[in-house]
C-alpha positions, 0 to 999 in steps of 0.5 A: 231692513223693514223700511227697504222692504216697505218701499219695494212693496210700494214701488211694485204697487205703484207699478201695478196701479200705473199699468192698470190706469194705462190699460184702462185708458180712462186714466187721467194723464196727470194722475199717471204722471204723479204716480210715475214721479212718486215711483221715481222718488221711491226708486231713488230712496231704495237705491240710497238705502241699498247703498248704505247696506253695502260697505265701501271697499277701497281697492 
């Protein structure tokens, strides 16, 4: 699923951006917080899409 892969790439990119800001030390804390919030929303959206790919199996 193309959308899922795009979300995963964006999630990884945000991870890198957050790490770079933290390591640089000059990062605005509000910017870091916004990026982390966006990353969490992406993680939730990824989880929803992954769940939709797995069929429900009632045992």
